[in-house]
N, C-alpha and C positions, 0 to 999 in steps of 0.2 A: 575684899574678903575672899577667902578660898571656899570652893564648893567641894564637899566630900561626896563623890558620885557613888561611893560604896555604902553610904548611910541608908537607913530605911527611906523608902520613897516618899513617905509622908513628911519626914524630917527634912528631906531634900527639897520638897515643895515649899515648906515654910521658909527655908533658907533663901530660895530663889525669890519668893514673894517679898521678902524683907529687903531685897536689893531694888530700890526704886528705879523704874525704867519706863517712865511715861514716854510716849512716842517722841522721837527726836533726841532722847537722852538715855539711850540704851547702852552707851559706852561702857560704864562700869560692869553691867551684867554681861555684856559681850566679852569683856576682858576676862571675867571670872570663868565663863563657859570655855573660852579658848584655852586658858591656862589649864583647866581641869582636863580637857580633851587631849591637849598636847602631852600630858603625862602618861597617856595610854599608848604603849608601843605598837599595838595592833591597828592603829588608825592613822590615816594620812589626813592632816588638818590644814585647811586654808582659810584665810580671813580676807574678806572683801568688804571694806567699810565696817559697819557693825553687824555684818553677816558672817557666821561661822559655819563652815562645812567640814564634816569629818566622814571619811570613807574607809571601809574595809577593802582590801585588795587581795582577795583569796582566789580569784580566777574562776568563780562559779559562773554558770551559764545564765544566771538570772540576777538582776539587781533591783532592789526595792528602795524607796525613798521614804524616810520618816521626817516630817517637817513640822515646825512650830514657830510662832512668832514670839519675840522677847518683849515686845512693848505692851503697855497697858494704856487705858484711857487715863485722864487726869485723876489725881487722888481726891478723895472725898472724906477725909478724916478716917480712912480705913487702912492705915499702916501704923505700927507693925502688925503682923499677923497675930491671931490668937486662936487657941483651940477651945472649943466647947463641945464636949462629948465626942461624937464622930464627925463634927464639922470643923473645918479649918476656914476661918474668916480672914479676909484681907483682899486688897486690890489685886486683881489678876489671878486669884486662886482658881476660879473656874475658867477664865478666859485670858490666857490659857497656860498659866505657869504649872499647873498640875500635869498637863500634857507634856510640857517641856521636861518636867522632872522624870516622867516615865521614859521619854526618849533618851535622856542623859543616863539614866540607870541602865537601860539596855545597852547603850554604847559602851559603858564601862564593864558590864558584867556578862556580856555575850560576845566574847572575843572571836569565836569561831562559829558564826551563824551558818545555817545550811544554804543560804543565799547571800550574796554580797549586799551590804546595806550602806546607804548614804544618809547621814543625819544632817539636817539643815535647820539652823537656828537663825532667824532673820528679823530685821528691823521694820518699823513703820508700817505695820499692817492696819492699825486703827485710824489712820489719817488718809490724806489724799493719795490716789493711786500712783501719782508720779513719783512719790517717795518710797513706795513699797519695796522692801528689800528683795522679795522673791522676784518681782518684776525686774529689778536691777540685775540680779543674777542671771535671769533668763536672757536679758539683752546683752550683757557683757561676758558672761561665762556660762553659756548654756550647757557645756559639757559637764559642769559640776552638778547639774540637776538630772542628768540622763538616768533613765531607769525603765523597768518594765511595768512598774506599778508603784503608786504612792499612797501613803496614809498621812493625812493632815490631822494633827491631834487637837482639832478644835473641839469645844465642848459639845457633846452629844448625849450625855447621861449614860455613857458606856454602851450605847447602841451604834450600829453602823448606819451612817446616812450617805446614800449613794449620790454621786454627782452634785449638782446644785442648780438652782434657778438662775436664769439671766435676769438682768435688771436694766431698765431704760427709763430715763426721765425726759419728758417732752414738755414744751410750752405750747398750749393750745390757745390761740388768740381769737377773741371775738372783737370785731371792729364796729365802730359807730361813727357818729358825726357830732362834733361839739356844738353846743348852743347854750344860751342863758337858761338857767333852770326855771325862770319865770315864764319862758317861752319854749318849754320842752318839746312841743310839737314841731319845732323848727329844726330839731336835731334827731339823733338816733342814739339811744342809751346802750353803750356796749356792755355795761354790767347786766342790764336786763337780758341782752342777747346771750350772755354767758350762761343763762339758765338752761339753754339747750345743751350746753356742754355737760352741765350737772345732771340733766335728764339722762344723757347717755350713760354716765357713770352710775346713776341710781338703778338703771335698768340692766346693767351688766351682770351676766351670770358667769361666775368663774369656771373656766374650762378645767377639766380634771383628766388630762391625758395620762396614759400609762406608758412609761418609757423603760424598756429593759426590765419589765415586770414590776416597776415601782410607780405608784400613783402620785403625781404632783398636783398641786392646786394653785392655779394662776391667780393673779390679783391686778386690778386696775383701779387706782385710787387718786383722788385729788389730794395733794400734799401742801400746796400753797395757792393763794389767789390774790391778785393785785389789780387795782384799777382805781380810777378817780383822779380828778385834776384839782378841784377846789370845791368848797361847799356850795357854790352857786353856779357850777358848770356841769352840763350833761357830758359825761365822759365818752371819749371816742375810742377807748381801748380798754379791754379787760383780759388779763392773762391768767389762765388756770394751769398750774404746773401739775402734771400727772405722772405718777410712777407706775410702770408696768412691770410686773414680775411674771416672767414666762418660763415655761417648761423647756427642758433640753431637747425637745423635738423640733424646736424653732432655732434658726440662726438669727443673728442680729438683723440681717436683711428681712427675714420673715417677720420678725417682731415689729420692725419699723413699718413694713407694708401693712400689717394688721392695724397698727395704731392710726396710720393715715386713713385707712379705709373706714374705721369706726368713727373718726372725727371728720369725715368727708364734708367739705364746705367751709371748714375753718383752716386757718393757717396753723401748721404744725411744725415746730422746730425742735429737733433732737438736741438736748444739751449734755447728756451723759449716757453712756451705755457700757455694759459689760456682758460678755457672752456667757451662756449657760454651759454646763458640762454634763455629758451623759454619764450614767453610773459606771459603765465599763465592767460590770460584775461577771461577764462571761470570760474575761481573761483568766488563764490558769492561776496566776499569782493572786488575783482578787478572789477567785473561787476558793483557793486554799486558805486565804485569810478568813473568809466567811465561815468555812467549815471548821477551822481550828478554834475560832473565837467563840462559836456558839451564840453569838449575839444576834439580837433582832435586827433585821435590815429594813430601812424605810427611806423614803425620799428626803433629800435635804430641801427644806422650804426656806430659802434664803440664798444669798451669794457668798461664796468663800473662795479662797485661793486654789481650791481644786480646779477651778476654771483655768488657772494659769498652767497647771500641769496638763490639762486637756488640750490647751493650745499647742503644747509641746509634743502632743501625741502620746501622753502617758495617762492611762486610766487611773483615777484616784477616788478615794472615799474619805469622808470625815469620820473620825473615831477618837473620842477622848473622854476622860472621866468627869469633866465639868458639866454643869447643868446650864444649857443655853439661856433659859429664861432669867437666870441670875446675873448674866453678863452685864457689866457696866453699872450695876446697882451699888448703892452705898453699903448695903449689907451682903455683898457678894461672898459666897462661901462655896466650898466643895465638900462633898461627902467623902471622907477619907477611905472607907471600904472600897469605893469605886476606883480610887487611884491604884490601890493594891490589885484590884481585879483587872484593870486595864494592863498593868505591868505583867501580871501572870499570863493573861491571854496572849499578849504580844510575844512574850518570851516563848510560850508554847509554839506559836506560829513560826517564829524564827528558827526553832529547833527542828521543825518538820522538814524532811528532805523535799527538795524541789521535784515535782513531777513534770515530765515533758509530754505534752499532748501528741498523739500520733499524727 
C-alpha cells in the first residue's frame, strides 16, 4: 500500500499502524516508507536492510536527526486500528508509529528547514540488541547517523525526556553443599544462603542523582531466582538474577563495580549491559528544541536508543506523542491531539533559525 505523507497526521498514523510490522517482518512497511520518501525531490534516500534514511542536503551548519523504529511487539487482537473519540487504538499506536507519522509528515512538508535534517526509520528495536537496526547502521554506515543533536520519537506523552538510564543484569550466586534432605546438617543449603542476597535488595535505597539538572531514580531488583536439585536433595547453588537501572552519571564500569561491591562475598556474573546516556541539554541545538517546544523536561527512567546516539557523540532526547505506560498493551492507544501537538511543535523548531554560540 502507498502512504500519503501529505495526509492529516492522525490519518497517516492510522495508515502506518494498519501495516503489520512485528519485529523481523518490517519489510512491507519499510517498502512503503521508502517509496513515499523517494517521491520527495528535496531528500536523499538510502535503504540498508529494512532501515530507511532520508537526508536534506541544504549545506546548513547544523544537522539534527529524527529517528523512530518501524517494528512493534506481536499482535494481540489489536489490528486494524480503530478510532474512539480522541483515541486511536491499535498495535504500535503509542510505541511508536504515531512518532513515525510525525517524522514522515515533517520530512514531506518541511522541504527547507533552517537546519539540515536526517530522518531515520529502523527495524528490530523491540527484540534482541544484535538485530537492532540503529545498531546495524551505526556499525555499517555511521555517516548516515551523523548529526549535532538527535530526537528519538519514543512515547513520552509529548514531554521531553532527557538521556536515559543504563541497564545491567547480573547473576548473583549463593553456593552450598549437597546432602540428603534427611541429613540436612551434613550439607549447606544454597537457597537459604540466598536470603542474604534478598536482604541486600530489600535494604536497598534507590539513589536519586541529578544529572544535567534532571533527577534520575535508580533501581536494583531481583527479576529471576533459580535453585534446587531434587525434592530430597539439599541444593548446592542458588542464582538470583538482578537488574540494575543506573543513572547516566555512571559508566558501565562504574555500574559493574557498584554491583560487585554491594554483593561482596557472592559470585557475580554480568550477563547483559547497556550504557546510559546523559541528557545533553546544554548543546545549542538541544536548548533550541526545548525552548521552541515549550514542553516539560524530565529524566528518562528506562533505556532507549538515545544511548546509541550518545555512544556516537550525539546528544539526544526522547520526545513523542505516545503514552509510555500504554506501550505493549492489548488496548494500546494514542491521544490524537498529542500527535498534532508534537507535529506542530517540531515544525516550529525546524523553522527557527540556527543560533551559533559565541
